Each structure stands twice: as C-alpha cells, then as structure tokens.
C-alpha positions, 0 to 999 in steps of 0.5 A: 488186934487194931486200935480203934481210930478214936482211941488212937486219936485220943492217945496221940492227943494225950502225948501231944498235951504231955509234950506241950507241958514239957520242961525237961530243958527249961533251964537251958532255954533263954525264952523258956519252954514252948514246944512246937510240934504237930502230928495226926495218926493219919499223917503221911509225911513227917518233916524233921527240921532243927528247932523253932526260931524266935518268930515261931516261938512267938506264934507257936506255929511251926515254920511260920517264918521265911524258912517255912515260906521257902520250904513250902515253895520247895515242896510246891505245897500250899499253906493249907496242905502244909498245915493239914496234919493228916498230910504233914506231921512236923516234929523238929529235932528240938521243940523249943527255941534253943537260943542264939550263938555267935553265928546264928541259933544254937543247935537244937537241944538233944533232949527232945529227940531222945525223949519224944520222937519214938513215942510220936512215931509209935502213933504215926502208922501211916507215914510214908516219907520222912523229910530230914532238913539239915545236918542235925536231923540227917545225922540223927536218923541216917547215922553212919549212912549219912555222907561226910557233908550235907551236900553229899547227903542231899546229892545222894538222896536216892540212897535213902528213899523211899523212907527218907528224903534229905534237904538242906535248910531253907533258911535265907542264911543258906542262900550262899549254899544255894548259890554254890550248888545250883544243881539242887534247885534245877535238878533235884527239886523237880524230883522232890516235888514229884515224890511229895505229890505222889506220897500225898495222893496215895490212899 
C-alpha cells in the first residue's frame, strides 16, 4: 500500500523539523548547533559532502560558499536547479559546523550520519544518484569498496555507478589536488555532467 503524497511530504517535513532542533553533539560545536540539510520526497539526486563551513553556518544555506559555486560549475547546474529540492537533496555527513583544526575544518561529527541519514533516505523513494563528495562520505557509503585513496576512488567511479558518483571536494583548498590530477576536469567532468543531466531529465 503506497503512502499518499501529502502524508509523505508531511512525514519528511516533521523529520526535517526534528533535525533542525537536534542538539546531540552541541557540547562539541564551537558555534553551537545549526543543522543545514534539505530534502524533498521527489529528490532525484542526493549530495553528501562533509559539513558546513562558517559561511554556510551563518546563512543556513547549503553550499553557499566558494566550494558550492565550484560544485555547481562542476555539475553544470544553475543555482535554481541546485536549490530545487525536487531535484537535489543535500545531506552532509555532519549537519553543523564542526570547528577548526590545525589544517582546516575538523572532520564532520559522526553522530549525524548515524542518527539521521537512514531516516532521511527512508523518505527519499525517487533517488537515482548519490554524489559522494570527499573521503568521509566515500568511506562511509562505499565501505570496503572504496579504494585506498580518494584519487583512486574517483578514477574508478564507473565501479560505483549507477548508485554512487564519487567526487573530490570542490574547496579552493583542493586546488593542488586539481593541479596534480588534470585528468579529473578534462576527462571525467564531461561524463559526470552527462550523468547528472540525464538523471535530472528522467521522469
């Protein structure tokens, strides 16, 4: 027996409201909790990154920073499409800004994925593609299928299709990786854009 769409929308909205009030790891968050996540029952693609930075924490808008601008360029999608939740759900590994370490932001808090990812996916019945951005998302979702390095995992992306698409992080701090691996933008990005475009056009 299928659940009426109105009820499914309501159930997901209740879940998202519960997430917005989450305080599971508040004692470990230097700026306090402000979960940043978006989803819709009709979402076709899920983007799983690391965790919000300070700019996203301040605005509450996912990928509202230089990394997000680069990601949208990589995927060749407009801001309107990217923030259309019927097209993209955005579910990071950590929903809140984790704080800063010696060489950048700290790893995403582990509590979010353990507590909230499966309940969210239970409501996302139309997902056709999950984009895994960075090592934390890839290790969590690919498990033993992930290669020894992020570079190898991204190079072998075809092994994970049609369900998963692994990407490096689009942060400006990752420019050295992009310089060392020119094949990514030259050889892989055109294929990635086709995959994303085809997925969004599927009815």
